[in-house]
C-alpha positions as CSV (number, residue, x, y, z in Angstrom):
1,M,12.8,17.8,-5.4
2,F,12.6,14.2,-6.4
3,N,16.0,14.5,-8.1
4,L,17.5,15.9,-4.9
5,A,15.9,13.2,-2.8
6,L,17.4,10.5,-5.0
7,Q,20.8,12.2,-5.0
8,Y,20.9,12.3,-1.2
9,N,18.8,9.3,-0.4
10,C,16.2,11.3,1.5
11,D,12.5,10.9,2.0
12,L,10.1,13.7,0.9
13,D,7.6,15.5,3.1
14,L,5.5,18.0,1.3
15,H,3.0,20.5,2.6
16,L,0.6,20.3,-0.3
17,D,-2.5,21.9,-1.7
18,N,-3.1,23.8,1.6
19,W,-5.8,26.0,0.0
20,D,-9.5,26.0,0.2
21,S,-10.0,25.9,-3.5
22,A,-9.8,23.4,-6.4
23,E,-7.3,25.7,-8.2
24,A,-4.4,24.4,-6.1
25,F,-4.6,20.6,-6.8
26,T,-1.2,19.2,-7.4
27,L,-1.7,15.9,-5.5
28,P,-2.2,13.7,-8.6
29,Y,1.0,15.2,-10.1
30,V,3.0,14.4,-7.0
31,A,1.6,10.8,-6.9
32,Q,2.5,10.3,-10.5
33,K,6.0,11.5,-9.9
34,T,6.3,9.2,-6.9
35,I,5.6,6.2,-9.0
36,E,7.8,7.5,-11.9
37,Y,10.8,7.8,-9.6
38,N,10.0,4.5,-7.8
39,Y,9.7,6.4,-4.5
40,Q,6.7,4.5,-3.1
41,G,6.7,4.5,0.7
42,R,9.1,7.4,0.9
43,V,6.8,10.4,0.3
44,A,4.4,12.1,2.8
45,V,2.0,15.0,2.2
46,S,0.3,17.2,4.7
47,H,-3.0,19.1,4.5
48,I,-4.2,18.3,0.9
49,A,-7.3,20.4,1.8
50,S,-8.0,21.0,-1.9
51,L,-9.1,17.4,-2.2
52,T,-12.4,18.4,-0.6
53,H,-13.0,21.0,-3.3
54,V,-12.6,18.9,-6.4
55,S,-15.4,16.7,-7.8
56,D,-16.0,13.3,-6.2
57,S,-14.8,11.5,-9.3
58,Q,-11.6,13.6,-9.3
59,A,-11.1,12.9,-5.6
60,Q,-11.6,9.2,-6.0
61,D,-9.1,9.0,-8.9
62,A,-6.6,11.0,-6.8
63,I,-7.1,8.8,-3.7
64,Q,-6.5,5.7,-5.8
65,L,-3.4,7.2,-7.2
66,I,-1.9,8.1,-3.9
67,K,-2.8,4.6,-2.7
68,N,-0.9,3.1,-5.6
69,A,2.0,5.4,-4.9
70,D,2.0,4.4,-1.2
71,I,2.0,8.0,-0.1
72,S,1.3,8.8,3.6
73,V,-1.0,11.6,4.4
74,T,-0.8,13.7,7.5
75,V,-4.1,15.4,8.5
76,L,-4.2,18.4,10.7
77,P,-7.5,18.6,12.5
78,T,-6.8,22.0,14.0
79,R,-6.9,23.4,10.5
80,I,-10.1,25.3,9.4
81,K,-10.8,22.9,6.5
82,L,-10.1,19.2,6.8
83,T,-9.4,16.9,3.9
84,R,-11.5,13.8,3.0
85,V,-10.3,11.7,6.0
86,A,-13.0,9.1,5.9
87,E,-12.6,8.4,2.2
88,L,-8.8,8.1,2.6
89,L,-9.2,5.7,5.5
90,E,-11.7,3.6,3.6
91,A,-9.2,3.4,0.7
92,E,-6.6,2.2,3.3
93,V,-4.3,5.1,2.6
94,N,-1.7,5.5,5.4
95,I,-3.2,8.4,7.4
96,V,-1.4,10.1,10.2
97,C,-2.9,12.7,12.7
98,G,-0.6,15.6,13.4
99,T,-0.7,19.1,14.9
100,D,-0.4,22.3,12.9
101,N,1.0,25.8,13.6
102,L,0.4,26.8,17.2
103,R,-0.6,30.3,18.4
104,D,0.4,32.1,15.3
105,P,-1.6,34.1,12.7
106,F,-2.8,30.8,11.1
107,I,-3.8,28.9,14.3
108,R,-4.4,30.9,17.4
109,Y,-4.8,28.0,19.8
110,G,-3.3,24.6,20.6
111,D,-0.4,23.0,22.5
112,A,0.7,20.2,20.2
113,D,-0.9,17.5,22.3
114,L,-1.6,14.6,19.9
115,L,-4.3,13.2,22.2
116,K,-6.3,16.5,21.9
117,A,-5.8,16.5,18.2
118,L,-7.1,12.9,18.0
119,L,-10.2,13.8,19.9
120,L,-10.8,16.8,17.6
121,L,-10.3,14.5,14.6
122,A,-12.9,12.1,16.0
123,Q,-15.4,14.9,16.5
124,L,-14.8,16.4,13.0
125,T,-15.1,13.0,11.3
126,G,-18.1,11.9,13.4
127,Y,-16.3,8.7,14.5
128,M,-17.9,7.7,17.7
129,A,-17.9,3.9,18.0
130,N,-15.1,2.2,19.9
131,R,-13.9,0.4,16.8
132,D,-13.7,3.7,15.0
133,L,-11.7,5.4,17.8
134,E,-9.4,2.4,17.8
135,R,-8.9,2.9,14.1
136,L,-8.1,6.6,14.5
137,W,-5.6,5.6,17.3
138,Q,-3.5,4.0,14.6
139,T,-3.0,7.5,13.1
140,I,-0.7,8.5,16.0
141,S,0.9,5.1,16.5
142,N,1.4,2.4,13.8
143,N,0.7,4.7,10.9
144,A,3.0,7.4,12.1
145,A,5.8,4.9,12.6
146,K,5.2,3.6,9.0
147,M,5.4,7.1,7.6
148,L,8.7,7.8,9.3
149,R,9.9,4.2,8.5
150,L,10.6,3.5,12.1
151,P,10.3,0.1,13.8
152,Y,7.1,-0.4,15.8
153,G,6.0,-3.0,18.3
154,I,7.3,-5.0,21.2
155,N,10.3,-6.7,19.6
156,V,13.8,-7.3,20.8
157,G,16.1,-4.6,19.4
158,N,13.4,-2.0,18.8
159,P,13.8,1.4,20.5
160,A,12.2,1.5,24.0
161,D,10.1,4.5,23.2
162,L,6.6,4.4,24.8
163,V,3.9,6.3,26.5
164,I,1.9,4.8,29.4
165,F,-1.6,6.1,29.7
166,D,-3.8,5.8,32.8
167,A,-6.6,4.1,30.9
168,Y,-8.0,0.6,30.3
169,S,-8.8,1.1,26.6
170,I,-8.1,3.2,23.6
171,P,-11.5,4.8,23.6
172,E,-11.2,5.7,27.3
173,A,-7.8,7.3,26.7
174,I,-9.2,9.5,23.9
175,L,-12.6,10.4,25.4
176,H,-11.2,11.1,28.9
177,Q,-8.0,12.8,27.6
178,T,-6.3,10.6,30.2
179,V,-3.2,11.4,32.1
180,R,0.2,10.3,30.7
181,L,1.7,8.3,33.6
182,A,5.1,8.0,31.9
183,V,6.9,8.9,28.7
184,F,10.0,6.9,27.9
185,K,12.6,7.7,25.2
186,S,15.3,5.1,24.5
187,G,14.3,3.4,27.8
188,K,14.8,6.6,29.8
189,L,11.9,8.2,31.7
190,V,11.6,11.8,30.4
191,A,8.1,12.9,31.4
192,G,4.9,12.0,33.1
193,T,3.4,11.9,36.6
194,M,5.7,9.0,37.6
195,Q,8.7,11.2,37.4
196,G,10.6,11.4,40.7
197,K,9.0,8.2,42.0
198,S,10.6,4.8,42.4
199,L,10.0,2.8,39.2
200,T,11.5,-0.3,37.8
201,V,10.8,-1.0,34.1
202,E,12.4,-3.7,32.0
203,T,13.0,-1.8,28.7
204,A,15.3,-4.1,26.7
205,S,12.6,-5.6,24.6
206,L,10.1,-2.8,24.5
207,G,9.4,-1.0,21.3
208,L,6.0,0.6,21.7
209,H,5.5,4.2,20.8
210,T,2.2,4.1,22.7
211,L,1.1,1.6,25.4
212,I,-2.4,1.5,27.0
213,L,-2.6,0.3,30.6
């Protein structure tokens, strides 16, 4: 896969170690190959549930290795077993919150709403303080953009992709599962409760994927 990625100049996204057992633990191997191929910053892995089943020392070694390899990790809180999210965050690994299979034999429920996934992630990790919720918010905003190697922030020339929430703060948006007032894609209003209403928005210099109002 690394050879193919190099040949076609593609990033790698691997569903990895999605097994509730220490037997399926290929994460260190993938991290080593990432460094070997100089592919730091271009590899993402999802699930890595087996990380919770190896010893603490093995887990810490693996976490340091993926940190050195600059691998992004997508965590799926709707999954039955969650990986070591808190330890990965403390190691400053680029963590992204995502949604998993929906209404199939693996996951019977869900609707792909990232705000709901973020609330579930907060509940499963026990993160309750405002500063912790603000930290988790990065997993669906800055961190996600970094994983996809997309521009992020309010800068001239950035894509005008943003979501406007009816909330005064990040914790309020998460805890109240607040209404999405407007969703913009490339400066065009595509969804939200503002649709159909008169609205004037200057989008030329906006680059937010998420905006709290």
